[in-house]
N, C-alpha and C positions, 0 to 999 in steps of 0.2 A: 759793295757798294756803300762807302759812307758819305753822308749826306752832311754839309755844312752851308746853310742856307740856300744860296742859288748854285752854290759848288757844290760838285762831287768828285769824288776819287773813288778809281775803281783798285779793289784790293788786289794783289799779287795773282792769287788763285783766280779772280775773275779776268784777269788779264792773260792767263796761261790758257783759259776753257775758252776765251774767243779766239785767241791767237790759233789754238788748237783744232777749233771748230771750221775758221775761215782762211786760215792761214796768212790773215791780215792782222798786225797787231794794234791794237786799240791806242796808239801813242797819242797824248795831246790833248784827251778827250777831259774835260773839265766840268761840263755842264750836261744837264738831261738833254738839251737841244743837239749838241756834239755828240752826245752818246746817240742820237737817234738819226745824226747825218752820217755816222759809222755805220749804223744796222743797215740803213738806205743804201750806202755804198756798197757795203758786202752784197746784198741781196743783188744790186744793179750788177754786179762784178758774176754773179752766180745767177743769170738769169736764165729762165726755160721753163719748159711743162713737163719735163721727165720726172718719173717719181723719185729719184735721187735729188733732184733741186728742190722738190717740195720738201723732201725728209730735210736736207739742210736749210732751207728757210724756217721750217717747223724747229729746228733746235736752235737756231738763231733767236727765234722767237720765245723760246722757251727760257734760255741764259737770259735775254732781257729782262723777262718775266720773274725770275730768281732775283736778279738784281733790284729791281723795284720791289718786291716783297721785303727784302732784306733791309733797304735803307729805310 
């Protein structure tokens, strides 16, 4: 993730990873708030209490954490 003030830009690799994990492309994400909204949307889309869902949510959170550490 590239950060320029309040604006962000996800790298091609980050977009590919989020899309691979969630099957939902993070199109139009330009701020941290929009990225957090995208994450919330993905988690709501894949809601549940199964181990698979918990693992998917963990993957999403891990990718978000990686993005924040890089920026």
